C-alpha positions in Angstrom: 0.0 0.0 0.0 1.4 3.4 -1.0 2.5 5.7 1.7 2.5 8.8 -0.5 0.5 11.8 0.8 -3.1 11.9 -0.5 -3.4 14.6 -3.1 -6.7 16.0 -1.9 -6.4 19.2 -3.8 -6.0 17.4 -7.1 -8.8 15.0 -6.5 -11.1 17.8 -5.3 -10.3 19.8 -8.5 -11.3 16.8 -10.6 -14.6 16.6 -8.6 -15.2 20.3 -9.1 -15.0 19.9 -12.9 -18.0 17.6 -12.9 -20.8 20.2 -12.6 -23.9 17.8 -12.4 -22.3 15.6 -9.7 -21.0 18.6 -7.8 -24.3 20.4 -7.7 -26.2 17.2 -6.6 -23.7 16.4 -3.9 -23.7 19.9 -2.5 -27.5 20.3 -2.5 -28.1 16.8 -1.1 -25.8 17.2 1.8 -27.0 20.7 2.6 -30.6 19.4 2.6 -29.5 16.9 5.2 -27.9 19.7 7.3 -31.1 21.7 7.1 -33.3 18.8 8.2 -30.9 18.3 11.1 -31.4 21.9 12.1 -35.2 21.5 11.9 -35.1 18.6 14.3 -32.8 20.6 16.6 -35.4 23.4 16.8 -38.1 21.0 17.6 -36.3 19.8 20.8 -35.9 22.6 23.4 -33.5 20.2 25.3 -31.2 19.7 22.2 -28.2 21.5 23.7 -28.6 19.6 27.0 -28.7 16.3 25.1 -25.4 17.3 23.4 -23.8 18.2 26.7 -25.0 15.0 28.3 -23.8 12.9 25.4 -20.4 14.5 25.5 -20.2 14.0 29.3 -21.1 10.3 29.0 -18.6 9.7 26.3 -15.7 11.5 28.1 -16.5 9.6 31.3 -16.6 6.3 29.4 -13.3 7.0 27.6 -11.6 7.9 30.9 -12.5 4.5 32.3 -12.4 2.5 29.1 -10.6 -0.6 30.3 -13.0 -1.0 33.2 -16.1 -0.8 31.0 -14.6 -3.1 28.3 -14.0 -5.8 30.9 -17.6 -5.3 32.3 -19.0 -5.7 28.8 -16.9 -8.8 28.1 -18.1 -10.4 31.4 -21.8 -9.7 30.8 -21.6 -10.6 27.1 -20.2 -14.0 28.0 -23.0 -14.5 30.4 -25.4 -13.9 27.5 -23.7 -16.6 25.5 -21.7 -14.3 23.3 -18.1 -15.1 22.3 -15.9 -12.1 22.8 -12.6 -11.6 20.9 -10.0 -8.8 21.1 -8.2 -7.4 18.0 -5.1 -5.2 18.4 -5.2 -4.1 14.8 -6.8 -4.7 11.4 -4.6 -7.8 10.7 -5.6 -9.5 13.9 -9.2 -8.6 13.3 -9.2 -10.2 9.9 -7.4 -13.3 11.2 -10.0 -13.8 14.0 -12.9 -13.4 11.5 -11.2 -15.7 9.1 -10.7 -18.4 11.8 -14.4 -18.2 12.9 -15.6 -18.6 9.3 -13.2 -21.5 8.7 -14.3 -23.3 11.9 -17.9 -23.2 10.5 -16.9 -23.9 6.9 -18.5 -20.7 5.9 -17.8 -19.5 2.4 -20.5 -16.9 1.9 -20.7 -14.0 4.2 -23.4 -11.3 4.1 -22.7 -8.1 6.0 -24.3 -4.8 6.8 -22.5 -1.5 6.8 -19.4 -1.4 9.1 -16.8 1.3 8.9 -14.4 -0.8 11.0 -14.3 -3.6 8.5 -13.5 -1.0 5.8 -10.8 0.3 8.1 -9.3 -3.2 8.5 -9.6 -3.9 4.7 -11.4 -7.1 5.5 -13.0 -7.9 2.2 -9.7 -8.4 0.2 -8.3 -10.5 3.0 -11.3 -12.8 3.1 -11.4 -13.1 -0.7 -7.9 -14.6 -0.5 -9.3 -17.1 1.9 -12.0 -18.1 -0.5 -14.8 -16.3 1.3 -17.3 -14.3 -0.8 -18.5 -11.1 1.1 -21.7 -9.4 -0.1 -22.6 -6.0 1.2 -26.3 -5.8 2.0 -26.6 -2.0 2.6 -27.7 -0.4 -0.7 -25.1 2.3 -0.7 -22.3 0.0 0.4 -23.3 -2.6 -2.3 -23.1 0.1 -5.0 -19.7 1.1 -3.8 -18.6 -2.5 -3.6 -19.7 -3.2 -7.2 -17.9 0.0 -8.3 -14.8 -1.0 -6.4 -14.7 2.2 -4.4 -14.5 3.2 -0.7 -17.6 4.7 0.9 -17.6 8.4 0.3 -19.8 9.2 3.4 -20.2 7.6 6.8 -24.0 7.3 6.6 -24.8 7.5 2.9 -21.8 5.7 1.3 -22.8 6.4 -2.4 -24.1 10.0 -1.9 -21.8 11.2 -4.7 -23.4 9.1 -7.3 -26.3 10.1 -9.6 -29.2 7.7 -10.4 -27.6 7.3 -13.9 -24.4 6.1 -12.3 -26.1 3.5 -10.3 -28.1 2.4 -13.4 -24.9 1.7 -15.3 -23.3 -0.2 -12.4 -26.4 -2.4 -11.9 -26.7 -3.0 -15.7 -23.1 -4.3 -15.7 -23.6 -6.6 -12.7 -27.3 -7.3 -12.5 -28.1 -7.0 -16.3 -30.8 -4.4 -15.7 -31.7 -1.6 -18.1 -28.8 1.0 -18.1 -31.3 3.8 -18.8 -33.4 3.3 -15.6 -33.9 6.7 -13.9 -36.3 5.6 -11.2 -34.5 5.1 -7.8 -37.3 2.8 -6.7 -36.7 0.4 -9.6 -33.0 0.4 -8.9 -33.6 -0.3 -5.2 -35.9 -3.2 -6.2 -33.2 -4.6 -8.5 -30.8 -4.7 -5.6 -33.4 -6.3 -3.4 -34.1 -9.0 -5.9 -30.4 -9.6 -6.4 -29.6 -9.7 -2.6 -32.4 -11.8 -1.3 -31.2 -15.2 -2.7 -27.7 -14.4 -1.4 -29.0 -13.6 2.0 -31.2 -16.7 2.2 -28.2 -19.0 1.3 -25.5 -17.3 3.3 -23.3 -19.3 5.7 -22.7 -16.3 8.0 -23.7 -12.8 8.7 -21.8 -9.8 9.9 -22.8 -6.4 11.4 -21.1 -3.5 13.0 -22.4 -2.0 16.2 -23.4 1.6 16.8 -23.5 1.3 20.6 -22.2 -1.2 23.1 -23.7 -1.3 26.6 -21.3 -2.4 29.3 -24.0 -2.9 32.0 -25.9 -5.5 30.0 -23.3 -7.0 27.7 -25.5 -6.1 24.7 -25.0 -4.0 21.5 -27.3 -1.9 19.3 -27.3 -1.6 15.5 -29.2 1.3 13.9 -30.2 1.0 10.2 -32.9 2.3 7.9 -33.1 -0.7 5.5 -33.4 -3.7 7.8 -30.4 -5.4 6.1 -28.5 -5.6 9.4 -31.4 -7.6 10.9 -31.4 -10.0 8.0 -27.6 -10.4 8.1 -27.7 -11.1 11.8 -30.7 -13.5 11.9 -31.0 -15.4 8.7 -27.7 -17.3 9.0 -27.0 -19.1 12.3 -23.6 -17.5 12.7 -23.5 -13.8 13.5 -20.2 -11.9 13.8 -20.2 -8.3 15.0 -17.1 -6.1 14.5 -17.1 -3.1 16.8 -14.5 -0.4 17.7 -13.7 -0.3 21.4 -14.8 3.3 21.7 -18.4 2.6 21.0 -19.2 1.8 24.6 -21.7 3.4 26.9 -21.9 2.4 30.6 -25.6 1.9 31.1 -28.8 1.1 29.2 -30.1 4.4 30.6 -27.4 6.3 28.7 -28.4 4.8 25.4 -31.5 7.0 25.0 -29.4 10.1 24.9 -27.5 8.9 21.8 -30.5 7.3 20.1 -32.3 10.7 20.2 -29.2 12.4 18.7 -27.9 10.0 16.1 -30.5 10.0 13.3 -31.5 13.6 13.9 -27.9 14.6 13.4 -27.3 12.3 10.5 -30.4 12.5 8.3 -32.7 14.9 10.1 -35.1 12.1 11.0 -36.3 11.5 14.6 -35.0 7.9 14.8 -33.7 5.2 12.5 -36.2 2.8 11.0 -34.6 -0.1 12.8 -32.9 0.2 16.2 -32.1 -3.4 17.1 -30.8 -4.7 20.4 -28.7 -7.8 20.2 -28.6 -9.6 23.6 -27.2 -13.0 22.6 -27.2 -15.7 19.9 -30.5 -17.0 18.5 -31.6 -20.5 19.4 -29.2 -23.0 17.8 -26.8 -20.2 16.6 -23.6 -18.5 17.5 -22.8 -14.9 18.1 -19.2 -13.5 18.1 -18.2 -9.9 19.0 -14.8 -8.7 17.9 -13.6 -5.6 19.8 -11.2 -3.7 17.6 -8.4 -1.4 18.9 -6.5 -0.6 15.7 -4.9 2.6 17.0 -7.7 3.7 19.3 -5.7 3.2 22.5 -2.8 5.2 21.1 -5.3 8.0 20.1 -6.7 7.9 23.6 -3.3 8.9 24.9 -3.0 12.0 22.6 -3.7 15.0 24.7 -5.1 17.2 21.9 -6.9 14.5 19.9 -8.4 11.9 22.3 -11.8 13.4 22.2 -12.2 12.4 18.5 -13.0 9.0 20.0 -16.4 10.4 21.2 -17.6 10.3 17.5 -20.8 8.4 17.0 -20.4 8.3 13.2 -23.5 10.5 12.4 -21.8 12.4 9.5 -23.3 15.8 10.6 -19.9 17.4 10.3 -19.6 16.2 6.7 -23.0 17.5 5.7 -22.2 21.0 6.8 -18.6 21.2 5.7 -18.2 23.5 2.6 -15.0 21.8 1.6 -16.4 18.2 1.8 -19.6 19.2 0.0 -17.6 20.6 -2.9 -14.8 18.0 -3.1 -16.6 14.7 -2.5 -15.6 12.0 0.0 -13.4 10.0 -2.3 -11.0 12.9 -2.7 -9.8 12.3 0.9 -8.4 8.9 -0.1 -9.4 7.3 3.2 -12.2 5.3 4.8 -13.1 8.3 6.9 -13.6 11.5 5.0 -14.8 15.0 5.8 -13.8 17.0 9.0 -14.0 13.9 11.3 -11.8 12.0 8.8 -9.3 14.8 8.7 -8.7 14.5 12.4 -8.9 10.7 12.6 -7.0 9.6 9.6 -3.6 11.1 10.6 -3.7 8.9 13.7 -3.5 5.9 11.4 -0.8 7.3 9.1 0.6 10.7 9.6 2.5 10.9 6.4 -0.2 9.5 4.1 -3.0 11.7 5.4 -0.9 14.8 6.1 -2.8 16.9 3.6 -6.3 16.3 5.1 -6.2 18.7 8.0 -5.6 21.5 5.5 -8.9 20.6 3.7 -10.8 23.0 5.9 -11.6 26.7 6.2 -11.6 26.3 10.0 -15.1 28.0 10.0 -16.2 25.9 13.0 -19.5 24.7 11.6 -18.4 21.0 12.1 -17.9 21.7 15.8 -21.3 23.5 16.0 -23.3 20.5 14.7 -21.4 17.7 16.4 -23.8 15.9 18.7 -21.1 14.9 21.1 -19.4 18.4 21.0 -16.0 17.3 19.6 -13.9 20.5 19.0 -13.2 19.4 15.4 -12.0 22.7 13.9 -9.6 23.2 16.8 -8.2 19.7 16.3 -7.7 20.4 12.6 -5.7 23.5 13.5 -3.6 21.5 16.1 -3.0 18.8 13.5 -1.5 21.4 11.2 0.9 22.4 13.9 1.9 18.8 14.6 2.4 18.0 11.0 4.7 21.0 10.5 6.6 20.0 13.6 7.0 16.5 12.3 8.0 17.8 8.8 5.0 16.2 7.2 4.5 19.1 4.8 5.1 19.2 1.0 8.6 20.6 0.2 7.3 23.5 -1.9 4.8 24.6 0.7 7.3 24.3 3.4 9.8 26.4 1.6 7.2 29.0 0.7 6.2 29.3 4.3 9.8 29.5 5.3 10.4 32.4 2.9 7.2 34.1 4.0 8.3 33.9 7.6 11.7 35.5 6.7 10.0 38.2 4.6 7.4 39.1 7.3 10.1 39.1 9.9 11.8 42.1 8.1 9.4 45.0 8.0 11.3 47.1 5.4 11.7 44.2 3.0 8.0 43.2 3.5 6.8 46.7 2.7 9.0 46.8 -0.4 7.6 43.5 -1.5 4.1 44.7 -1.1 4.8 47.8 -3.2 6.3 45.6 -5.9 3.3 43.4 -5.8 1.0 46.4 -6.3 3.0 47.6 -9.2 2.9 44.1 -10.8 -0.8 43.8 -10.4 -1.3 47.1 -12.1 1.1 46.7 -15.0 1.9 43.0 -15.7 0.0 41.2 -18.5 -2.5 38.6 -17.4 -0.5 35.6 -18.7 2.4 36.6 -16.4 0.1 36.8 -13.3 -2.0 33.7 -14.0 0.1 30.6 -14.4 1.1 27.4 -12.6 3.1 29.5 -10.1 -0.1 31.1 -9.0 -2.5 28.3 -7.9 -4.7 30.9 -6.2 -5.5 32.4 -9.6 -6.7 29.1 -11.1 -10.2 29.5 -9.6 -10.0 33.2 -8.3 -9.2 36.7 -9.4 -6.1 38.3 -7.9 -6.9 41.3 -5.7 -7.1 44.7 -7.4 -4.1 47.0 -7.0 -4.6 49.7 -4.4 -3.5 53.3 -4.8 -2.3 53.4 -1.2 -1.2 50.7 1.2 -2.4 50.6 4.8 1.1 51.3 6.0 1.4 54.4 3.8 -2.0 55.6 5.0 -1.1 55.1 8.6 2.2 56.9 8.2 0.4 59.8 6.7 -2.5 60.0 9.1 -1.4 58.4 12.3 2.4 58.8 12.5 3.9 60.2 15.7 3.5 64.0 15.9 0.3 64.0 13.8 -2.9 65.3 15.4 -5.7 62.8 15.4 -8.8 64.4 13.9 -10.9 62.7 16.5 -8.8 64.2 19.3 -9.0 67.6 17.7 -12.8 67.3 17.6 -12.8 66.8 21.3 
């Protein structure tokens, strides 16, 4: 796997050139943001819910080992097999061994960001296991051999025509279908036989309750319930940060999750899994994969509070106009830009710069993660660790030198003003001026602020306001 830094700017520029997709993507996500706001205004206790959710998460993370052990103890009492995975490789090995022990060759799974994070599907394919995504968006992305572009709506960047072409290739349907309902029905017809003959099912887990040894899966399609109950073998892959201490705490997050994600009061299916069905087996794989290390990061540990609602993505002007695939990672958008560098600082060193630091992501976060502040702090860390492109690093170095010498800086400003006023356009707009690719340079001014100040506010000059007094 390449360790080269993701070129977010280049990928975003490519997305910007596709006007129909760009407009749809921007409008669709902003519509989700507006629906979230409408739900917020309905609940007078909205801010109290956010505050309580943040408090519960911070309390849980501060005592994570204790609650993980409590969950394991109670889950085992419920007849659940509990496994621990240090990283993605160990997770994949555990899942592979469970499937091998049951001679399972066909696995159906619902949406799980952790399995994407662990790159599980390619691993199982090498073991002779066929994995079929049952979530509609995930299945579209699987058939198109792409990562999810959004935490909640994985194929949100695709138009109906895109899906029609993908289904025509794999399901032999009409490539000119433009009715989303007909396309959803095509997926349903293709998926049901696979589900009915599957050897094993896999889900993720939105919340894990330490007190009861149970976990909750929230979906809108019902595919997770089919994946968990049709086969006799159910494997749940869950990040260790998804814990809440008590069942009483769960209501706070259930009220916030779907409202923040889609602007709906609750998901269509909020399923509690308490143990294996009669005659079946249930396995829970608790995955660390860098989470313990992140928990020890003073400035970034609160990113573990994330409940994967995607609200920060729906509101982010950069994400909405660059598309999730431009981030080159499982997690995109503002939350991805603060999570991804914890996996690989070098590869994802460009992502914290994919933000205007406007703070909207922080304002909508249901668990009050200070996302925009962490983006800024990541920039500082990456500079300190020399994970900045050479050209940008040298430009910033020269800028620092220039701004540290007032006389030279003022001379440079005057030269710039002269250039803007007299130079031909082809000299001002070229590859050396990436700013000018999508924007107009500022107009030259007759007088700089320094010259104005020297003339009107220099020592010895009488302030007009003071004279008026």
